[in-house]
C-alpha positions as CSV (number, residue, x, y, z in Angstrom):
1,M,0.0,0.0,0.0
2,I,1.0,3.7,-0.1
3,E,0.9,6.6,2.3
4,F,0.5,10.2,0.9
5,K,1.2,13.3,3.0
6,I,0.8,16.8,1.8
7,V,3.8,18.8,3.1
8,K,2.9,22.3,1.8
9,K,0.1,23.9,0.0
10,S,0.7,27.0,-2.2
11,K,-1.1,30.2,-1.4
12,K,-0.8,31.4,-5.0
13,S,-2.3,28.4,-6.7
14,S,-3.5,24.8,-6.1
15,A,0.0,23.5,-6.3
16,R,1.2,21.3,-3.4
17,L,4.3,19.5,-2.2
18,G,3.8,15.9,-1.1
19,L,5.6,12.7,0.0
20,L,4.3,9.5,-1.5
21,K,5.6,6.5,0.5
22,T,5.7,3.1,-1.2
23,K,7.3,-0.2,-0.4
24,H,10.1,0.7,-2.7
25,G,10.8,4.2,-1.5
26,V,9.4,7.7,-1.0
27,I,8.5,9.9,-4.0
28,E,8.7,13.7,-3.7
29,T,5.7,15.2,-5.5
30,P,5.1,16.9,-7.9
31,C,6.9,14.3,-9.9
32,L,7.5,13.3,-13.5
33,V,6.9,9.6,-14.2
34,P,9.1,8.5,-17.2
35,V,7.6,5.9,-19.5
36,A,9.2,2.4,-19.4
37,T,6.6,0.7,-21.7
38,Q,8.2,-2.7,-22.0
39,A,10.0,-2.6,-18.6
40,A,12.8,-0.3,-19.9
41,V,13.2,3.4,-20.6
42,K,14.2,3.1,-24.3
43,T,18.0,3.2,-24.8
44,L,18.8,3.3,-21.1
45,T,19.7,0.6,-18.6
46,S,17.8,0.7,-15.2
47,E,21.0,2.0,-13.6
48,E,21.2,4.9,-16.1
49,A,17.5,5.7,-15.6
50,K,18.1,6.1,-11.8
51,E,21.0,8.5,-12.6
52,T,18.6,10.8,-14.4
53,K,16.9,11.6,-11.0
54,S,13.9,9.5,-12.0
55,Q,11.9,8.6,-8.9
56,I,9.4,6.2,-10.4
57,L,8.6,4.7,-13.8
58,I,5.4,3.5,-15.5
59,C,5.2,0.3,-17.5
60,N,2.5,-0.9,-19.9
61,T,0.2,-3.7,-18.9
62,Y,-1.0,-4.5,-22.4
63,H,2.4,-4.7,-24.0
64,L,3.9,-6.7,-21.1
65,H,0.9,-9.1,-21.3
66,L,1.8,-9.7,-25.0
67,K,5.5,-10.1,-24.4
68,P,7.0,-11.6,-22.4
69,G,3.8,-12.4,-20.5
70,E,3.0,-11.7,-16.9
71,E,3.7,-15.3,-15.8
72,I,7.4,-14.9,-16.9
73,I,7.7,-11.6,-15.0
74,E,6.0,-13.1,-11.9
75,K,8.4,-16.1,-11.9
76,A,11.3,-13.6,-12.1
77,G,10.1,-12.1,-8.9
78,G,8.0,-9.3,-10.3
79,L,8.8,-6.2,-12.4
80,H,11.3,-4.8,-9.9
81,R,13.6,-7.8,-10.0
82,F,12.9,-8.5,-13.6
83,M,14.2,-5.1,-14.7
84,N,16.5,-4.5,-11.8
85,W,14.7,-1.4,-10.6
86,S,14.7,-0.8,-6.9
87,K,12.6,2.4,-6.8
88,P,8.7,2.6,-7.1
89,L,6.9,1.4,-10.2
90,M,3.4,2.0,-11.8
91,T,1.6,0.0,-14.4
92,D,-1.1,1.4,-16.5
93,S,-4.2,-0.7,-17.1
94,G,-4.3,-1.1,-20.9
95,G,-7.1,1.5,-21.2
96,F,-5.0,3.9,-23.2
97,Q,-4.5,1.1,-25.8
98,V,-8.2,1.0,-26.3
99,F,-7.8,4.5,-27.8
100,S,-4.4,4.3,-29.4
101,L,-4.9,1.0,-31.1
102,G,-8.6,1.8,-31.9
103,F,-10.1,5.2,-32.9
104,G,-6.7,6.9,-32.4
105,R,-5.2,4.8,-35.1
106,D,-8.4,4.9,-37.3
107,F,-8.5,8.7,-37.4
108,G,-4.8,9.6,-36.8
109,T,-5.4,11.6,-33.6
110,G,-3.7,12.0,-30.2
111,K,-5.3,12.9,-26.9
112,I,-5.3,16.6,-27.9
113,L,-6.3,17.7,-31.4
114,K,-3.7,19.6,-33.3
115,E,-6.4,21.1,-35.5
116,K,-10.2,21.1,-35.6
117,R,-11.7,18.0,-37.2
118,E,-15.0,17.4,-39.0
119,D,-15.0,13.7,-38.1
120,E,-17.2,12.6,-35.2
121,I,-17.5,9.3,-33.4
122,G,-21.1,8.5,-32.4
123,Y,-22.7,6.0,-30.0
124,G,-22.5,2.5,-31.2
125,Q,-19.5,3.1,-33.5
126,Q,-16.6,0.6,-33.2
127,P,-12.9,0.9,-34.1
128,K,-11.7,-1.1,-37.1
129,L,-9.2,-3.3,-35.1
130,L,-10.9,-3.6,-31.7
131,K,-14.3,-4.6,-30.4
132,I,-15.4,-2.7,-27.3
133,T,-18.1,-4.5,-25.2
134,Q,-19.7,-4.0,-21.9
135,D,-17.4,-6.5,-20.3
136,G,-14.1,-5.5,-21.9
137,V,-12.2,-5.1,-25.1
138,Y,-11.1,-7.6,-27.8
139,F,-7.8,-6.6,-29.3
140,R,-6.0,-8.2,-32.2
141,S,-2.3,-9.0,-31.2
142,F,0.2,-7.2,-33.4
143,L,2.6,-10.1,-32.8
144,D,0.6,-13.0,-34.2
145,G,-2.9,-11.7,-35.0
146,K,-4.5,-13.7,-32.2
147,K,-7.5,-12.2,-30.3
148,V,-6.6,-10.8,-26.9
149,F,-9.4,-10.0,-24.4
150,L,-8.8,-7.4,-21.7
151,G,-11.4,-6.4,-19.2
152,P,-11.3,-5.0,-15.6
153,R,-10.8,-8.4,-13.9
154,E,-8.1,-9.4,-16.5
155,S,-6.3,-6.1,-16.2
156,V,-6.1,-6.2,-12.4
157,K,-5.0,-9.9,-12.5
158,I,-2.2,-9.1,-14.9
159,Q,-1.1,-6.1,-12.9
160,E,-1.0,-8.1,-9.7
161,K,1.3,-10.6,-11.3
162,L,3.5,-7.8,-12.6
163,G,3.8,-6.5,-9.1
164,A,4.1,-2.7,-9.4
165,D,3.6,-0.5,-6.4
166,I,0.7,1.4,-8.0
167,I,-1.8,0.0,-10.5
168,F,-4.6,1.6,-12.4
169,A,-8.2,0.6,-13.0
170,F,-9.2,-0.5,-16.5
171,D,-11.1,2.2,-18.4
172,E,-11.8,3.3,-21.9
173,C,-9.8,6.3,-23.0
174,T,-12.1,8.2,-25.4
175,S,-11.1,10.0,-28.6
176,P,-11.2,13.8,-28.8
177,I,-13.7,13.4,-31.7
178,A,-16.2,11.3,-29.7
179,D,-19.5,13.0,-29.5
180,Y,-21.5,13.5,-26.3
181,G,-23.6,10.4,-26.7
182,Y,-20.6,8.2,-27.2
183,T,-18.7,9.7,-24.3
184,R,-21.7,9.4,-22.0
185,K,-22.0,5.6,-22.7
186,S,-18.3,5.1,-22.5
187,L,-18.2,6.8,-19.1
188,E,-20.9,4.5,-17.8
189,K,-18.7,1.6,-18.8
190,T,-15.7,3.0,-17.2
191,N,-17.6,3.6,-13.9
192,K,-18.9,0.1,-14.0
193,W,-15.4,-1.3,-14.6
194,A,-13.9,0.9,-11.8
195,K,-16.1,-0.9,-9.2
196,I,-15.2,-4.3,-10.7
197,C,-11.5,-3.5,-10.4
198,L,-11.9,-2.6,-6.7
199,D,-13.7,-5.9,-6.1
200,A,-11.2,-7.9,-8.2
201,K,-8.0,-6.6,-6.5
202,K,-6.6,-9.1,-4.0
203,S,-3.1,-7.7,-3.5
204,R,-1.7,-4.9,-1.3
205,Q,-0.8,-2.8,-4.3
206,A,-2.3,0.7,-4.4
207,L,-5.1,1.0,-7.0
208,F,-5.9,4.3,-8.7
209,G,-9.3,5.0,-10.3
210,I,-9.4,7.0,-13.5
211,V,-11.6,10.0,-14.2
212,Q,-12.9,10.2,-17.8
213,G,-15.7,12.3,-19.4
214,G,-13.9,13.8,-22.4
215,K,-14.2,17.5,-23.1
216,F,-17.7,17.7,-21.6
217,R,-17.9,19.6,-18.3
218,D,-20.9,17.8,-16.8
219,L,-19.4,14.4,-17.6
220,R,-16.0,15.3,-16.2
221,I,-17.6,16.5,-13.0
222,E,-19.9,13.5,-12.8
223,S,-16.9,11.2,-13.3
224,A,-14.7,12.9,-10.7
225,R,-17.5,12.8,-8.1
226,F,-18.2,9.1,-8.8
227,I,-14.6,7.9,-9.0
228,G,-13.6,10.2,-6.1
229,G,-16.3,8.7,-4.0
230,L,-15.0,5.1,-4.4
231,D,-12.3,3.6,-2.2
232,F,-9.3,4.1,-4.4
233,D,-5.9,4.9,-3.1
234,G,-5.4,7.7,-5.6
235,F,-6.8,9.0,-8.9
236,G,-5.7,9.2,-12.5
237,I,-7.1,11.9,-14.8
238,G,-7.3,10.3,-18.2
239,G,-8.9,10.4,-21.6
240,E,-8.8,13.0,-24.3
241,F,-8.2,16.7,-23.5
242,G,-10.2,18.5,-26.2
243,D,-9.2,20.8,-29.0
244,N,-6.3,22.6,-27.4
245,K,-4.2,23.1,-24.3
246,K,-6.5,25.8,-22.9
247,K,-9.4,23.2,-22.9
248,M,-7.1,20.8,-21.1
249,L,-6.5,23.3,-18.3
250,E,-10.2,24.0,-18.1
251,M,-10.9,20.3,-17.7
252,L,-8.3,20.0,-15.0
253,N,-10.0,22.8,-13.1
254,W,-13.4,21.1,-13.3
255,T,-11.9,17.8,-12.2
256,M,-9.6,18.7,-9.4
257,K,-12.4,20.5,-7.4
258,E,-14.3,17.2,-7.1
259,L,-11.5,14.8,-6.1
260,P,-10.6,14.2,-2.4
261,E,-7.7,16.5,-1.5
262,E,-5.9,14.0,0.7
263,K,-5.2,11.5,-2.0
264,P,-2.6,11.7,-4.9
265,R,-3.6,12.8,-8.4
266,H,-1.9,11.5,-11.5
267,L,-2.3,13.1,-14.9
268,L,-2.0,10.5,-17.6
269,G,0.1,11.1,-20.7
270,I,0.7,14.9,-20.4
271,G,4.0,16.6,-19.8
272,Y,5.4,18.9,-22.5
273,L,7.8,21.3,-20.8
274,E,5.5,24.3,-21.2
275,D,2.6,22.2,-19.7
276,I,4.4,21.3,-16.5
277,P,4.1,24.5,-14.4
278,K,0.4,24.9,-15.5
279,I,-0.6,21.4,-14.5
280,I,1.3,21.6,-11.2
281,E,-0.5,24.9,-10.4
282,R,-3.8,23.0,-10.7
283,G,-2.8,20.4,-8.1
284,V,-1.4,17.6,-10.1
285,D,1.0,15.4,-8.0
286,L,2.3,13.0,-10.7
287,F,2.3,12.9,-14.5
288,D,3.7,10.5,-17.0
289,C,5.0,11.6,-20.4
290,N,7.2,10.2,-23.2
291,V,8.2,13.6,-24.5
292,P,11.8,13.5,-23.1
293,T,12.5,10.0,-24.5
294,H,10.4,10.3,-27.7
295,Y,12.1,13.6,-28.8
296,A,15.6,12.2,-27.9
297,R,15.2,9.4,-30.4
298,R,14.5,12.1,-33.0
299,G,17.7,14.0,-32.3
300,I,16.1,16.7,-30.1
301,A,17.7,18.0,-27.0
302,F,15.8,20.1,-24.4
303,T,18.2,22.8,-23.1
304,S,18.1,26.1,-21.2
305,E,18.4,27.7,-24.6
306,G,15.4,25.9,-26.0
307,K,15.1,22.8,-28.2
308,L,18.1,21.9,-30.3
309,D,17.8,19.6,-33.4
310,L,21.1,17.8,-33.4
311,S,20.3,16.2,-36.7
312,K,21.1,19.5,-38.4
313,E,24.5,19.9,-40.0
314,I,25.2,23.2,-38.3
315,F,25.8,21.4,-35.0
316,L,28.8,19.5,-36.4
317,R,30.6,22.9,-36.2
318,D,29.3,23.8,-32.7
319,G,32.0,23.3,-30.1
320,K,29.7,24.0,-27.1
321,T,28.6,21.5,-24.5
322,L,25.0,20.3,-24.9
323,D,23.8,22.7,-22.2
324,R,26.3,24.7,-20.1
325,K,23.7,25.0,-17.3
326,C,23.1,21.3,-17.0
327,S,25.1,19.1,-14.6
328,C,24.3,15.7,-16.2
329,F,27.2,13.5,-17.2
330,V,26.4,14.0,-20.9
331,C,26.8,17.8,-20.6
332,K,30.0,17.4,-18.6
333,T,31.5,15.0,-21.0
334,Y,30.3,15.4,-24.6
335,G,29.9,18.3,-27.0
336,R,27.1,19.1,-29.5
337,R,29.3,18.3,-32.5
338,Y,30.0,14.8,-31.3
339,I,26.4,14.0,-30.5
340,S,25.3,15.5,-33.8
341,H,27.9,13.3,-35.6
342,L,26.7,10.2,-33.8
343,F,23.0,11.0,-34.6
344,R,23.8,11.7,-38.3
345,A,25.9,8.5,-38.5
346,K,22.9,6.6,-37.0
347,E,24.9,5.4,-34.0
348,I,22.6,4.3,-31.2
349,T,24.9,5.9,-28.6
350,A,23.4,9.3,-29.7
351,L,19.9,8.2,-28.7
352,S,21.2,7.0,-25.3
353,L,23.0,10.2,-24.6
354,L,20.1,12.4,-25.6
355,T,17.6,10.3,-23.7
356,F,19.7,10.6,-20.6
357,H,20.2,14.3,-20.9
358,N,16.5,15.0,-21.7
359,L,15.2,13.0,-18.7
360,Y,17.8,14.6,-16.4
361,F,16.7,18.0,-17.7
362,F,13.0,17.4,-17.2
363,N,13.5,15.9,-13.7
364,S,15.7,19.0,-12.8
365,F,12.9,21.2,-14.2
366,V,10.3,19.6,-11.9
367,E,12.8,19.8,-9.0
368,K,12.8,23.6,-9.5
369,M,9.0,23.6,-9.5
370,R,9.1,21.8,-6.2
371,E,11.5,24.5,-4.9
372,K,9.3,27.3,-6.2
373,I,6.3,25.8,-4.2
374,K,8.5,25.6,-1.2
375,Q,9.5,29.3,-1.6
376,G,5.9,30.4,-2.2
377,K,6.6,31.4,-5.8
378,L,4.3,28.9,-7.6
């Protein structure tokens, strides 16, 4: 189980400092949760991930179920031993894959729309590659084409075998182009599944319920009140976040007011650098995001001077360190021209160096946010 203690509340916003105690250590919140989809932060060893100041990682239930399978991980002693990670871990429920492998893939959309769309998903509509039922979701495995069923009971059982400190209830993450009718029916399913997850859990792991409701104010409030009223150890805020970032912040305002203040809140899948102060100001304690790692694999470094695209030839003639204000080992050891050369030469070392730096940079940024709350500046 977990213990959560709010250490300080801001007088300027809803930001708060907290300590989240787990079996595998204490997390200082607010906190970035790097993504370790298949029990690894891509391009880094577990030891390297620890050196980036990462306090906790989140692994993916659906992908680990497909390979290597939860039984193999359970026999290895659980995820912590399997991946040699001694700090806290989370596993998501597979609910995001209902969206990403379903309507997300069909319509080419993420959780926030980059531009207005005319398409609309109505009640009763099904994705091409999934079948969503009242009891769960039938996936088609991308490995061998076999049918894979995941429902609330199945998701909890898999997550119990994986053995993370914090697990999530199974839900349907809706598309930003789902209409009111579809979102209402989806929310009813998610609420039903939340209660089943609570009943199904037999372990001492912490279980977080997930607030849904799409971009619709009344549904978000209804969901937060319902999920917030159940005996969860904390709460995830999930689903799509509307047409733009402004809408996302509105939705957070609606949701946060309805959730029990004494329990931790996790924002699922959001964490661009410019988002972080805004979501922390609204009372988010934890948030997972693949931006630092995803961008690194495309040659992008986040620095105190802004984003640098190391794939550009200009950096081959740049003798500076990656970021003179950063104290990570990459910035102390390697220059921009060398990393640019590695990336342009398609050497995988470049991806590892950029991933390490970006995670260290993001974790240091969040560390500064915690300091600002401490000093009454945020």
